[in-house]
Steps between C-alpha positions, in 0.01 A plus 500: 500500500152365423353282775189282481340434841222237522264563794198324643212592727434270795247481781620724784781296663459695825159336542593147395347373825159596358525253212235231508452164334164480326268200500633397158862496632601828336679798657250773585647852501166681535542833672877520452649797318722450196854630544823485299710195578762632748800350318377657177490838671865442594575423135337824384699697757820329385426581136439865586830520690689341211363753251560823687758714671416457866554872558232583241233232496274700268739461207468148362821376331339214313151350494299286742211302351265309732300205372218302660286199415146562616148632434403862433452583869867413563604818321482692828808304614683600183400864550644485851836390356481779242437749781823402675701571186462224239469641148234281342299184556378192318205291614474152355131416513461171687317338789694375800332162463668454161852579621791314652870576509567346160219684320616828652862429400399423141297821486791701638734347245267625226491849655880505528530407133286804416637750753866394493590618854852488639380345824200304627469572871256300714410439860637165612148358545137588552356473849188315389635197310864531620605294199830684431510383137445789262843667506682172442263394222525835322879483508489149356258593220707808409837334539612793719727496806316524829553587864233415757422629851706815453568693821733756337548621143769723355484613138824498304454759228153362422678210330518254789369455853683392814247310711536399863294197608459406865581133552562283803813631665550820300443677169555360152610761243417457133561709191247473219532670164190662354248405378418292807224388737525589870260428786522699823460425869378734775843643594532658156316811628753577775653850469820392320393174338465640147734733314456599139778606266371856544491520881785610724672223696402631843134574426244342734129464427227506763435147627224315317295582190400851403143625521327714240394855574149609401625687194687190382187289545304744284776514239510120481150503346651655187793260465474236223327175594433253220321166491624178342312173469655191653352294215689717249831479687489128579238327284365185662690543827357283777586450863732220598411533869144457622390562857240236573404584857608673818458393862581656834755315714346275765422668829763446765410346832523725803825489694530343843714559807716234661627482854846363432761430236436130544131548415593713197736231367235231555238696304744576220569128468154353552266769363691727264728215393787736419758324719 
């Protein structure tokens, strides 16, 4: 099975409280470290599990290709994915300011046409824009079946996938034939959430994503990483969504104490006007 995994770098989500709004109403991420989007890390881990025998993770039974839209300095994020086990990488040269979900989806459609993967596997959303659009748009442009917010995946002979989606009140089970587009949620990296056609039924992975050893990080520097131009893949592509300005929510007034329920009800009616 050949799997294409789009990934993105984002400002460190663990330090989101350090984001500032600049004087020109833009988001200021100065001082924040770039990190892989967490849901994309889950997608890479899922792709690795689907293309290996869990008892021998060093033997890849298939190919995992990671792709990213971004500038030259974003290649360190691609190298990190290569270090965990991905086979090769593609960087589509672009600036974040020129991208939205639709531009990315069109670019991915062009890459899929060239690479012809069996599966496009994405994180359900990025933690910066939270738009949750790309997987659905890619599936539409390709005309492929899709399953979103996957919490479990079982491969059926590398010809189809059984996908479990958490919904209100339970789990929805879908079967999609390949080629297909699947986006994953955070529970996909639980020990038994993913089983390839090559892994024993009872195998359990360590919880979470895998980390690269030093030797793997060094070896990743020699793995293939090629550059494509967004303008070559999608000539004339322009954003459909434009962020005009950002503003912090208004400051909340300090809370007060009341002496009785009657006083609380009176204030809720007269001052807060919620009753």
